[in-house]
N, CA, C, O and the ligand as a Tripos MOL2 file, in Angstrom:
@<TRIPOS>MOLECULE
protein
  273   271    69     0     0
PROTEIN
NO_CHARGES

@<TRIPOS>ATOM
      1 N          14.4830  -31.5790  -47.3650 N.3       1 MET1
      2 CA         13.4770  -31.0940  -48.3880 C.3       1 MET1
      3 C          12.7160  -32.3150  -49.1800 C.2       1 MET1
      4 O          13.4250  -33.1090  -49.7990 O.2       1 MET1
      5 N          11.4200  -32.4710  -49.1760 N.am      2 VAL2
      6 CA         10.8540  -33.4540  -49.8860 C.3       2 VAL2
      7 C          10.7950  -33.2120  -51.4240 C.2       2 VAL2
      8 O          10.4360  -32.1230  -51.8690 O.2       2 VAL2
      9 N          11.0990  -34.0860  -52.0970 N.am      3 ALA3
     10 CA         11.0550  -33.8170  -53.8540 C.3       3 ALA3
     11 C          10.6470  -35.0460  -54.2420 C.2       3 ALA3
     12 O          11.1120  -36.0750  -53.7540 O.2       3 ALA3
     13 N           9.6120  -35.0180  -55.2850 N.am      4 GLY4
     14 CA          9.1140  -36.0360  -55.8970 C.3       4 GLY4
     15 C           9.9550  -36.4410  -57.2010 C.2       4 GLY4
     16 O          10.9280  -35.7640  -57.5330 O.2       4 GLY4
     17 N           9.5740  -37.4980  -57.8850 N.am      5 LYS5
     18 CA         10.3140  -37.7620  -59.1220 C.3       5 LYS5
     19 C           9.3030  -37.6180  -60.1060 C.2       5 LYS5
     20 O           8.1160  -37.8550  -59.8840 O.2       5 LYS5
     21 N           9.9030  -37.1110  -61.5300 N.am      6 CYS6
     22 CA          9.1100  -37.1170  -62.6380 C.3       6 CYS6
     23 C           8.8860  -38.5730  -62.9480 C.2       6 CYS6
     24 O           9.7430  -39.4460  -62.8090 O.2       6 CYS6
     25 N           7.4280  -38.7910  -63.4610 N.am      7 SER7
     26 CA          7.1910  -40.0870  -63.8050 C.3       7 SER7
     27 C           7.6030  -40.6580  -65.1940 C.2       7 SER7
     28 O           7.4290  -41.8310  -65.5260 O.2       7 SER7
     29 N           8.2040  -39.6340  -66.0150 N.am      8 LYS8
     30 CA          8.8440  -40.0680  -67.3020 C.3       8 LYS8
     31 C          10.2430  -39.8980  -67.2490 C.2       8 LYS8
     32 O          10.8960  -40.8910  -67.5700 O.2       8 LYS8
     33 N          10.8400  -38.9220  -66.9350 N.am      9 CYS9
     34 CA         12.3940  -39.0250  -67.0480 C.3       9 CYS9
     35 C          12.9410  -39.2110  -65.6750 C.2       9 CYS9
     36 O          14.1690  -39.2770  -65.6380 O.2       9 CYS9
     37 N          12.2920  -39.3160  -64.4950 N.am     10 ASP10
     38 CA         12.8370  -39.7680  -63.1490 C.3      10 ASP10
     39 C          13.6020  -38.9560  -62.5430 C.2      10 ASP10
     40 O          14.2240  -39.3580  -61.5610 O.2      10 ASP10
     41 N          13.7240  -37.7130  -62.9600 N.am     11 SER11
     42 CA         14.6380  -36.5820  -62.3170 C.3      11 SER11
     43 C          13.7150  -36.0910  -61.0400 C.2      11 SER11
     44 O          12.4900  -35.9630  -61.0290 O.2      11 SER11
     45 N          14.6220  -35.8600  -59.9980 N.am     12 MET12
     46 CA         14.0080  -35.1300  -58.7370 C.3      12 MET12
     47 C          13.3770  -33.7580  -59.1870 C.2      12 MET12
     48 O          13.9720  -32.9240  -59.8700 O.2      12 MET12
     49 N          12.1150  -33.6430  -58.7190 N.am     13 ILE13
     50 CA         11.5720  -32.2590  -59.0270 C.3      13 ILE13
     51 C          11.2880  -31.4230  -57.8660 C.2      13 ILE13
     52 O          10.4220  -31.6010  -57.0100 O.2      13 ILE13
     53 N          12.2450  -30.3750  -57.9730 N.am     14 THR14
     54 CA         12.2770  -29.2950  -56.8330 C.3      14 THR14
     55 C          11.5000  -27.8270  -57.2220 C.2      14 THR14
     56 O          11.2570  -26.8780  -56.4760 O.2      14 THR14
     57 N          11.2060  -27.9960  -58.6570 N.am     15 SER15
     58 CA         10.3910  -26.7680  -58.8770 C.3      15 SER15
     59 C           9.6350  -27.3130  -60.2160 C.2      15 SER15
     60 O           9.8830  -28.3610  -60.8130 O.2      15 SER15
     61 N           8.7210  -26.4060  -60.5120 N.am     16 ILE16
     62 CA          7.7220  -27.0200  -61.5770 C.3      16 ILE16
     63 C           7.4080  -25.9660  -62.6670 C.2      16 ILE16
     64 O           7.3230  -24.8110  -62.2470 O.2      16 ILE16
     65 N           7.2480  -26.1340  -63.8110 N.am     17 ASN17
     66 CA          7.1040  -25.1500  -64.8750 C.3      17 ASN17
     67 C           5.5580  -25.0870  -64.8900 C.2      17 ASN17
     68 O           4.9560  -26.1560  -64.9920 O.2      17 ASN17
     69 N           4.8230  -23.8700  -64.7930 N.am     18 ILE18
     70 CA          3.4800  -23.7530  -64.9250 C.3      18 ILE18
     71 C           3.2260  -22.9890  -66.2510 C.2      18 ILE18
     72 O           3.7010  -21.8750  -66.4710 O.2      18 ILE18
     73 N           2.3730  -23.7310  -67.1910 N.am     19 GLU19
     74 CA          1.9630  -23.0880  -68.4440 C.3      19 GLU19
     75 C           0.5430  -22.9310  -68.4600 C.2      19 GLU19
     76 O          -0.0970  -23.6350  -67.6790 O.2      19 GLU19
     77 N          -0.1270  -22.0590  -69.2790 N.am     20 ASN20
     78 CA         -1.3230  -21.7100  -69.6240 C.3      20 ASN20
     79 C          -1.8980  -22.8690  -70.6910 C.2      20 ASN20
     80 O          -1.1710  -23.3470  -71.5610 O.2      20 ASN20
     81 N          -3.1130  -23.2040  -70.5350 N.am     21 ILE21
     82 CA         -3.5860  -24.1770  -71.6110 C.3      21 ILE21
     83 C          -4.8630  -24.1180  -71.5150 C.2      21 ILE21
     84 O          -5.4730  -24.0400  -70.4490 O.2      21 ILE21
     85 N          -5.4120  -24.1560  -72.7440 N.am     22 ALA22
     86 CA         -7.1340  -23.8270  -72.8630 C.3      22 ALA22
     87 C          -7.8700  -24.8670  -72.6140 C.2      22 ALA22
     88 O          -7.5460  -25.8900  -73.2180 O.2      22 ALA22
     89 N          -8.8930  -24.9330  -71.8060 N.am     23 GLY23
     90 CA         -9.6550  -26.1060  -71.4610 C.3      23 GLY23
     91 C         -10.9250  -25.9620  -72.3510 C.2      23 GLY23
     92 O         -11.7010  -25.0080  -72.3000 O.2      23 GLY23
     93 N         -11.0310  -27.0280  -73.1650 N.am     24 LYS24
     94 CA        -12.1660  -26.8030  -74.1930 C.3      24 LYS24
     95 C         -13.2230  -27.8110  -73.8220 C.2      24 LYS24
     96 O         -12.9720  -28.9170  -73.3430 O.2      24 LYS24
     97 N         -14.5840  -27.2780  -74.1170 N.am     25 VAL25
     98 CA        -15.8110  -28.3120  -73.8990 C.3      25 VAL25
     99 C         -16.3360  -28.2340  -75.4380 C.2      25 VAL25
    100 O         -16.4560  -27.2220  -76.1280 O.2      25 VAL25
    101 N         -16.5960  -29.4880  -75.7570 N.am     26 ASN26
    102 CA        -17.0910  -29.5470  -77.2740 C.3      26 ASN26
    103 C         -16.2660  -28.7310  -78.1620 C.2      26 ASN26
    104 O         -16.8930  -28.1460  -79.0450 O.2      26 ASN26
    105 N         -15.0150  -28.5600  -78.1270 N.am     27 GLY27
    106 CA        -14.2730  -27.7890  -79.0410 C.3      27 GLY27
    107 C         -14.1750  -26.1360  -78.6940 C.2      27 GLY27
    108 O         -13.3680  -25.3800  -79.2340 O.2      27 GLY27
    109 N         -15.0170  -25.8000  -77.8340 N.am     28 LYS28
    110 CA        -15.1280  -24.3930  -77.5070 C.3      28 LYS28
    111 C         -14.2470  -24.0020  -76.3280 C.2      28 LYS28
    112 O         -14.2670  -24.7240  -75.3320 O.2      28 LYS28
    113 N         -13.5120  -22.9710  -76.3590 N.am     29 ASP29
    114 CA        -12.8570  -22.6050  -75.1770 C.3      29 ASP29
    115 C         -13.8750  -22.2480  -73.9120 C.2      29 ASP29
    116 O         -14.7890  -21.4260  -73.9620 O.2      29 ASP29
    117 N         -13.5470  -22.9590  -72.9090 N.am     30 ALA30
    118 CA        -14.4990  -22.9040  -71.6760 C.3      30 ALA30
    119 C         -13.9090  -22.5290  -70.4650 C.2      30 ALA30
    120 O         -14.5140  -21.8000  -69.6790 O.2      30 ALA30
    121 N         -12.5940  -23.0290  -70.1980 N.am     31 TRP31
    122 CA        -11.8510  -22.5730  -68.9170 C.3      31 TRP31
    123 C         -10.4180  -22.3860  -69.1860 C.2      31 TRP31
    124 O          -9.7690  -23.0770  -69.9710 O.2      31 TRP31
    125 N          -9.9690  -21.4130  -68.4880 N.am     32 ASN32
    126 CA         -8.5170  -21.1010  -68.4910 C.3      32 ASN32
    127 C          -7.7340  -22.1350  -67.4950 C.2      32 ASN32
    128 O          -7.8810  -22.0520  -66.2760 O.2      32 ASN32
    129 N          -6.9710  -23.0200  -68.0460 N.am     33 CYS33
    130 CA         -6.3270  -23.8840  -67.2130 C.3      33 CYS33
    131 C          -4.8290  -23.6340  -67.2700 C.2      33 CYS33
    132 O          -4.2900  -22.8550  -68.0570 O.2      33 CYS33
    133 N          -4.1750  -24.4200  -66.3010 N.am     34 ILE34
    134 CA         -2.7530  -24.4740  -66.0590 C.3      34 ILE34
    135 C          -2.2390  -25.8330  -65.9910 C.2      34 ILE34
    136 O          -2.7550  -26.7250  -65.3190 O.2      34 ILE34
    137 N          -1.1700  -25.9570  -66.7360 N.am     35 SER35
    138 CA         -0.4530  -27.4530  -66.6730 C.3      35 SER35
    139 C           0.9200  -27.3360  -65.9010 C.2      35 SER35
    140 O           1.6980  -26.3960  -66.0670 O.2      35 SER35
    141 N           1.1200  -28.3310  -65.0880 N.am     36 TYR36
    142 CA          2.3910  -28.4250  -64.4470 C.3      36 TYR36
    143 C           3.3100  -29.3210  -65.0910 C.2      36 TYR36
    144 O           3.1430  -30.5400  -65.0470 O.2      36 TYR36
    145 N           4.3610  -28.7280  -65.7430 N.am     37 ASN37
    146 CA          5.1070  -29.6550  -66.4560 C.3      37 ASN37
    147 C           6.6250  -29.7460  -65.7830 C.2      37 ASN37
    148 O           7.0470  -28.8350  -65.0690 O.2      37 ASN37
    149 N           7.3250  -30.8160  -66.0520 N.am     38 CYS38
    150 CA          8.4740  -31.1400  -65.5560 C.3      38 CYS38
    151 C           9.5980  -30.0450  -66.0340 C.2      38 CYS38
    152 O           9.5450  -29.6490  -67.1990 O.2      38 CYS38
    153 N          10.4580  -29.6270  -65.2900 N.am     39 PRO39
    154 CA         11.1890  -28.5070  -65.8870 C.3      39 PRO39
    155 C          12.4060  -29.2430  -66.7230 C.2      39 PRO39
    156 O          13.1080  -28.5320  -67.4430 O.2      39 PRO39
    157 N          12.6230  -30.4270  -66.6530 N.am     40 ARG40
    158 CA         13.6090  -31.2620  -67.4380 C.3      40 ARG40
    159 C          13.1000  -31.5320  -68.7020 C.2      40 ARG40
    160 O          13.5940  -31.0060  -69.6990 O.2      40 ARG40
    161 N          12.0150  -32.4200  -68.7690 N.am     41 CYS41
    162 CA         11.5960  -33.0650  -70.0550 C.3      41 CYS41
    163 C          10.3840  -32.5880  -70.5450 C.2      41 CYS41
    164 O           9.8700  -33.0520  -71.5630 O.2      41 CYS41
    165 N           9.7600  -31.4430  -69.7020 N.am     42 ASN42
    166 CA          8.5410  -30.8740  -69.9210 C.3      42 ASN42
    167 C           7.3880  -31.5990  -70.2620 C.2      42 ASN42
    168 O           6.5210  -31.1380  -71.0050 O.2      42 ASN42
    169 N           7.3270  -33.0330  -69.6060 N.am     43 THR43
    170 CA          6.1760  -33.8410  -69.5560 C.3      43 THR43
    171 C           5.1020  -33.2440  -68.8200 C.2      43 THR43
    172 O           5.3970  -32.7500  -67.7320 O.2      43 THR43
    173 N           3.9170  -33.1960  -69.2050 N.am     44 ILE44
    174 CA          2.8080  -32.5940  -68.2280 C.3      44 ILE44
    175 C           2.5360  -33.5760  -66.9620 C.2      44 ILE44
    176 O           2.1690  -34.7470  -67.0610 O.2      44 ILE44
    177 N           2.7300  -33.0310  -66.0220 N.am     45 LEU45
    178 CA          2.3460  -34.1000  -64.8230 C.3      45 LEU45
    179 C           1.0510  -33.7610  -64.2280 C.2      45 LEU45
    180 O           0.6160  -34.5530  -63.3930 O.2      45 LEU45
    181 N           0.3120  -32.6530  -64.5310 N.am     46 SER46
    182 CA         -0.9590  -32.3060  -64.0040 C.3      46 SER46
    183 C          -1.4420  -31.2470  -64.6370 C.2      46 SER46
    184 O          -0.6870  -30.4570  -65.2040 O.2      46 SER46
    185 N          -2.8220  -31.0910  -64.6190 N.am     47 ILE47
    186 CA         -3.4350  -30.0130  -65.2790 C.3      47 ILE47
    187 C          -4.5220  -29.6650  -64.2490 C.2      47 ILE47
    188 O          -4.9480  -30.5570  -63.5160 O.2      47 ILE47
    189 N          -5.0170  -28.3360  -64.1560 N.am     48 GLN48
    190 CA         -6.0150  -27.9130  -63.3710 C.3      48 GLN48
    191 C          -6.5070  -26.7110  -63.9230 C.2      48 GLN48
    192 O          -5.8270  -26.0970  -64.7460 O.2      48 GLN48
    193 N          -7.8320  -26.2290  -63.4870 N.am     49 ILE49
    194 CA         -8.5340  -25.0810  -64.0090 C.3      49 ILE49
    195 C          -7.5720  -23.8440  -63.2090 C.2      49 ILE49
    196 O          -7.4180  -23.9620  -61.9930 O.2      49 ILE49
    197 N          -7.0460  -22.8660  -63.8100 N.am     50 ASP50
    198 CA         -6.4100  -21.8530  -63.3520 C.3      50 ASP50
    199 C          -7.0620  -21.1540  -62.3220 C.2      50 ASP50
    200 O          -8.0570  -20.5170  -62.6690 O.2      50 ASP50
    201 N          -6.6940  -21.1170  -60.9770 N.am     51 PRO51
    202 CA         -7.6650  -20.6560  -59.9200 C.3      51 PRO51
    203 C          -7.7440  -19.1960  -59.8490 C.2      51 PRO51
    204 O          -8.7130  -18.5820  -59.4030 O.2      51 PRO51
    205 N          -6.5860  -18.6290  -60.3500 N.am     52 VAL52
    206 CA         -6.6580  -17.0730  -60.3120 C.3      52 VAL52
    207 C          -7.5150  -16.4420  -61.5390 C.2      52 VAL52
    208 O          -8.0790  -15.3610  -61.3730 O.2      52 VAL52
    209 N          -7.5900  -17.0320  -62.5880 N.am     53 ALA53
    210 CA         -8.4750  -16.8280  -63.6860 C.3      53 ALA53
    211 C          -9.8140  -17.1750  -63.3900 C.2      53 ALA53
    212 O         -10.7510  -16.5520  -63.8880 O.2      53 ALA53
    213 N          -9.9970  -18.2970  -62.4750 N.am     54 LEU54
    214 CA        -11.3790  -18.6890  -62.0870 C.3      54 LEU54
    215 C         -12.0210  -17.5100  -61.3260 C.2      54 LEU54
    216 O         -13.1410  -17.0420  -61.5290 O.2      54 LEU54
    217 N         -10.9750  -17.0520  -60.2740 N.am     55 LYS55
    218 CA        -11.5570  -15.9110  -59.2980 C.3      55 LYS55
    219 C         -11.8180  -14.8020  -60.2110 C.2      55 LYS55
    220 O         -12.9670  -14.3630  -60.1520 O.2      55 LYS55
    221 N         -11.1170  -14.3080  -60.9460 N.am     56 THR56
    222 CA        -11.3220  -12.9520  -61.8110 C.3      56 THR56
    223 C         -12.6270  -13.1260  -62.7010 C.2      56 THR56
    224 O         -13.4450  -12.2090  -62.7740 O.2      56 THR56
    225 N         -12.8120  -14.4270  -63.4310 N.am     57 ASP57
    226 CA        -14.0660  -14.5090  -64.1690 C.3      57 ASP57
    227 C         -15.0850  -14.4050  -63.2360 C.2      57 ASP57
    228 O         -15.9200  -13.5300  -63.4660 O.2      57 ASP57
    229 N         -15.2400  -15.1470  -62.1410 N.am     58 THR58
    230 CA        -16.0940  -15.2670  -61.3470 C.3      58 THR58
    231 C         -16.5980  -13.8930  -60.7040 C.2      58 THR58
    232 O         -17.8030  -13.7180  -60.5230 O.2      58 THR58
    233 N         -15.6380  -12.9050  -60.3570 N.am     59 ILE59
    234 CA        -15.7730  -11.5680  -59.8620 C.3      59 ILE59
    235 C         -16.4830  -10.6850  -60.8570 C.2      59 ILE59
    236 O         -17.4090   -9.9180  -60.5940 O.2      59 ILE59
    237 N         -15.9060  -10.9040  -62.0790 N.am     60 ASP60
    238 CA        -16.6500  -10.2770  -63.3670 C.3      60 ASP60
    239 C         -17.8900  -10.4990  -63.6840 C.2      60 ASP60
    240 O         -18.6680   -9.6370  -64.0930 O.2      60 ASP60
    241 N         -18.1660  -11.7810  -63.4940 N.am     61 GLY61
    242 CA        -19.5780  -12.1010  -63.6400 C.3      61 GLY61
    243 C         -20.5480  -11.7300  -62.7250 C.2      61 GLY61
    244 O         -21.6690  -11.4660  -63.1600 O.2      61 GLY61
    245 N         -20.3350  -11.6640  -61.5900 N.am     62 VAL62
    246 CA        -20.9370  -11.2210  -60.3200 C.3      62 VAL62
    247 C         -21.1290   -9.6990  -60.5250 C.2      62 VAL62
    248 O         -22.2490   -9.2420  -60.2980 O.2      62 VAL62
    249 N         -20.1900   -8.9180  -60.9120 N.am     63 VAL63
    250 CA        -20.2440   -7.5480  -61.1310 C.3      63 VAL63
    251 C         -21.2680   -7.2400  -62.3170 C.2      63 VAL63
    252 O         -22.0670   -6.3060  -62.2480 O.2      63 VAL63
    253 N         -21.1800   -8.0790  -63.3790 N.am     64 GLN64
    254 CA        -21.9020   -7.9270  -64.5730 C.3      64 GLN64
    255 C         -23.4070   -8.1040  -64.1920 C.2      64 GLN64
    256 O         -24.2390   -7.2490  -64.4940 O.2      64 GLN64
    257 N         -23.7160   -9.2190  -63.5320 N.am     65 ARG65
    258 CA        -24.9750   -9.4190  -62.9130 C.3      65 ARG65
    259 C         -25.5810   -8.3170  -62.1670 C.2      65 ARG65
    260 O         -26.7010   -7.8870  -62.4430 O.2      65 ARG65
    261 N         -24.8230   -7.8390  -61.1880 N.am     66 LEU66
    262 CA        -25.2700   -6.6680  -60.2340 C.3      66 LEU66
    263 C         -25.5710   -5.4760  -61.0140 C.2      66 LEU66
    264 O         -26.4130   -4.6600  -60.6370 O.2      66 LEU66
    265 N         -24.7880   -5.3320  -62.2810 N.am     67 ASN67
    266 CA        -25.1920   -3.9610  -62.8810 C.3      67 ASN67
    267 C         -26.2360   -4.0670  -63.9090 C.2      67 ASN67
    268 O         -26.4230   -3.0930  -64.6380 O.2      67 ASN67
    269 N         -26.9880   -5.2070  -64.0650 N.am     68 ARG68
    270 CA        -27.9840   -5.3560  -64.8570 C.3      68 ARG68
    271 C         -29.2990   -4.5890  -64.5270 C.2      68 ARG68
    272 O         -30.2810   -4.7030  -65.2610 O.2      68 ARG68
    273 ZN         10.6120  -35.2210  -66.3800 Zn       69 ZN69
@<TRIPOS>BOND
     1     1     2 1
     2     2     3 1
     3     3     4 2
     4     3     5 am
     5     5     6 1
     6     6     7 1
     7     7     8 2
     8     7     9 am
     9     9    10 1
    10    10    11 1
    11    11    12 2
    12    11    13 am
    13    13    14 1
    14    14    15 1
    15    15    16 2
    16    15    17 am
    17    17    18 1
    18    18    19 1
    19    19    20 2
    20    19    21 am
    21    21    22 1
    22    22    23 1
    23    23    24 2
    24    23    25 am
    25    25    26 1
    26    26    27 1
    27    27    28 2
    28    27    29 am
    29    29    30 1
    30    30    31 1
    31    31    32 2
    32    31    33 am
    33    33    34 1
    34    34    35 1
    35    35    36 2
    36    35    37 am
    37    37    38 1
    38    38    39 1
    39    39    40 2
    40    39    41 am
    41    41    42 1
    42    42    43 1
    43    43    44 2
    44    43    45 am
    45    45    46 1
    46    46    47 1
    47    47    48 2
    48    47    49 am
    49    49    50 1
    50    50    51 1
    51    51    52 2
    52    51    53 am
    53    53    54 1
    54    54    55 1
    55    55    56 2
    56    55    57 am
    57    57    58 1
    58    58    59 1
    59    59    60 2
    60    59    61 am
    61    61    62 1
    62    62    63 1
    63    63    64 2
    64    63    65 am
    65    65    66 1
    66    66    67 1
    67    67    68 2
    68    67    69 am
    69    69    70 1
    70    70    71 1
    71    71    72 2
    72    71    73 am
    73    73    74 1
    74    74    75 1
    75    75    76 2
    76    75    77 am
    77    77    78 1
    78    78    79 1
    79    79    80 2
    80    79    81 am
    81    81    82 1
    82    82    83 1
    83    83    84 2
    84    83    85 am
    85    85    86 1
    86    86    87 1
    87    87    88 2
    88    87    89 am
    89    89    90 1
    90    90    91 1
    91    91    92 2
    92    91    93 am
    93    93    94 1
    94    94    95 1
    95    95    96 2
    96    95    97 am
    97    97    98 1
    98    98    99 1
    99    99   100 2
   100    99   101 am
   101   101   102 1
   102   102   103 1
   103   103   104 2
   104   103   105 am
   105   105   106 1
   106   106   107 1
   107   107   108 2
   108   107   109 am
   109   109   110 1
   110   110   111 1
   111   111   112 2
   112   111   113 am
   113   113   114 1
   114   114   115 1
   115   115   116 2
   116   115   117 am
   117   117   118 1
   118   118   119 1
   119   119   120 2
   120   119   121 am
   121   121   122 1
   122   122   123 1
   123   123   124 2
   124   123   125 am
   125   125   126 1
   126   126   127 1
   127   127   128 2
   128   127   129 am
   129   129   130 1
   130   130   131 1
   131   131   132 2
   132   131   133 am
   133   133   134 1
   134   134   135 1
   135   135   136 2
   136   135   137 am
   137   137   138 1
   138   138   139 1
   139   139   140 2
   140   139   141 am
   141   141   142 1
   142   142   143 1
   143   143   144 2
   144   143   145 am
   145   145   146 1
   146   146   147 1
   147   147   148 2
   148   147   149 am
   149   149   150 1
   150   150   151 1
   151   151   152 2
   152   151   153 am
   153   153   154 1
   154   154   155 1
   155   155   156 2
   156   155   157 am
   157   157   158 1
   158   158   159 1
   159   159   160 2
   160   159   161 am
   161   161   162 1
   162   162   163 1
   163   163   164 2
   164   163   165 am
   165   165   166 1
   166   166   167 1
   167   167   168 2
   168   167   169 am
   169   169   170 1
   170   170   171 1
   171   171   172 2
   172   171   173 am
   173   173   174 1
   174   174   175 1
   175   175   176 2
   176   175   177 am
   177   177   178 1
   178   178   179 1
   179   179   180 2
   180   179   181 am
   181   181   182 1
   182   182   183 1
   183   183   184 2
   184   183   185 am
   185   185   186 1
   186   186   187 1
   187   187   188 2
   188   187   189 am
   189   189   190 1
   190   190   191 1
   191   191   192 2
   192   191   193 am
   193   193   194 1
   194   194   195 1
   195   195   196 2
   196   195   197 am
   197   197   198 1
   198   198   199 1
   199   199   200 2
   200   199   201 am
   201   201   202 1
   202   202   203 1
   203   203   204 2
   204   203   205 am
   205   205   206 1
   206   206   207 1
   207   207   208 2
   208   207   209 am
   209   209   210 1
   210   210   211 1
   211   211   212 2
   212   211   213 am
   213   213   214 1
   214   214   215 1
   215   215   216 2
   216   215   217 am
   217   217   218 1
   218   218   219 1
   219   219   220 2
   220   219   221 am
   221   221   222 1
   222   222   223 1
   223   223   224 2
   224   223   225 am
   225   225   226 1
   226   226   227 1
   227   227   228 2
   228   227   229 am
   229   229   230 1
   230   230   231 1
   231   231   232 2
   232   231   233 am
   233   233   234 1
   234   234   235 1
   235   235   236 2
   236   235   237 am
   237   237   238 1
   238   238   239 1
   239   239   240 2
   240   239   241 am
   241   241   242 1
   242   242   243 1
   243   243   244 2
   244   243   245 am
   245   245   246 1
   246   246   247 1
   247   247   248 2
   248   247   249 am
   249   249   250 1
   250   250   251 1
   251   251   252 2
   252   251   253 am
   253   253   254 1
   254   254   255 1
   255   255   256 2
   256   255   257 am
   257   257   258 1
   258   258   259 1
   259   259   260 2
   260   259   261 am
   261   261   262 1
   262   262   263 1
   263   263   264 2
   264   263   265 am
   265   265   266 1
   266   266   267 1
   267   267   268 2
   268   267   269 am
   269   269   270 1
   270   270   271 1
   271   271   272 2
@<TRIPOS>SUBSTRUCTURE
     1 MET1         2 RESIDUE 1 A MET
     2 VAL2         6 RESIDUE 1 A VAL
     3 ALA3        10 RESIDUE 1 A ALA
     4 GLY4        14 RESIDUE 1 A GLY
     5 LYS5        18 RESIDUE 1 A LYS
     6 CYS6        22 RESIDUE 1 A CYS
     7 SER7        26 RESIDUE 1 A SER
     8 LYS8        30 RESIDUE 1 A LYS
     9 CYS9        34 RESIDUE 1 A CYS
    10 ASP10       38 RESIDUE 1 A ASP
    11 SER11       42 RESIDUE 1 A SER
    12 MET12       46 RESIDUE 1 A MET
    13 ILE13       50 RESIDUE 1 A ILE
    14 THR14       54 RESIDUE 1 A THR
    15 SER15       58 RESIDUE 1 A SER
    16 ILE16       62 RESIDUE 1 A ILE
    17 ASN17       66 RESIDUE 1 A ASN
    18 ILE18       70 RESIDUE 1 A ILE
    19 GLU19       74 RESIDUE 1 A GLU
    20 ASN20       78 RESIDUE 1 A ASN
    21 ILE21       82 RESIDUE 1 A ILE
    22 ALA22       86 RESIDUE 1 A ALA
    23 GLY23       90 RESIDUE 1 A GLY
    24 LYS24       94 RESIDUE 1 A LYS
    25 VAL25       98 RESIDUE 1 A VAL
    26 ASN26      102 RESIDUE 1 A ASN
    27 GLY27      106 RESIDUE 1 A GLY
    28 LYS28      110 RESIDUE 1 A LYS
    29 ASP29      114 RESIDUE 1 A ASP
    30 ALA30      118 RESIDUE 1 A ALA
    31 TRP31      122 RESIDUE 1 A TRP
    32 ASN32      126 RESIDUE 1 A ASN
    33 CYS33      130 RESIDUE 1 A CYS
    34 ILE34      134 RESIDUE 1 A ILE
    35 SER35      138 RESIDUE 1 A SER
    36 TYR36      142 RESIDUE 1 A TYR
    37 ASN37      146 RESIDUE 1 A ASN
    38 CYS38      150 RESIDUE 1 A CYS
    39 PRO39      154 RESIDUE 1 A PRO
    40 ARG40      158 RESIDUE 1 A ARG
    41 CYS41      162 RESIDUE 1 A CYS
    42 ASN42      166 RESIDUE 1 A ASN
    43 THR43      170 RESIDUE 1 A THR
    44 ILE44      174 RESIDUE 1 A ILE
    45 LEU45      178 RESIDUE 1 A LEU
    46 SER46      182 RESIDUE 1 A SER
    47 ILE47      186 RESIDUE 1 A ILE
    48 GLN48      190 RESIDUE 1 A GLN
    49 ILE49      194 RESIDUE 1 A ILE
    50 ASP50      198 RESIDUE 1 A ASP
    51 PRO51      202 RESIDUE 1 A PRO
    52 VAL52      206 RESIDUE 1 A VAL
    53 ALA53      210 RESIDUE 1 A ALA
    54 LEU54      214 RESIDUE 1 A LEU
    55 LYS55      218 RESIDUE 1 A LYS
    56 THR56      222 RESIDUE 1 A THR
    57 ASP57      226 RESIDUE 1 A ASP
    58 THR58      230 RESIDUE 1 A THR
    59 ILE59      234 RESIDUE 1 A ILE
    60 ASP60      238 RESIDUE 1 A ASP
    61 GLY61      242 RESIDUE 1 A GLY
    62 VAL62      246 RESIDUE 1 A VAL
    63 VAL63      250 RESIDUE 1 A VAL
    64 GLN64      254 RESIDUE 1 A GLN
    65 ARG65      258 RESIDUE 1 A ARG
    66 LEU66      262 RESIDUE 1 A LEU
    67 ASN67      266 RESIDUE 1 A ASN
    68 ARG68      270 RESIDUE 1 A ARG
    69 ZN69       273 GROUP 0 **** ****
């Protein structure tokens, strides 16, 4: 099994904590994001736009547009 190390606490990472975090543009909520946190020290290792929320929001937007 391949495992990377946390850049802060140096522990081997075999799983990751995923948490929701608001992505803001000019102080306003714009994107639902998720952060990947070290399960041991909780350091944020990476953040990305939540792909599930992005898909749901896109579908909702398309349906709204079609219903106009
Ligand atoms: Zn860590």
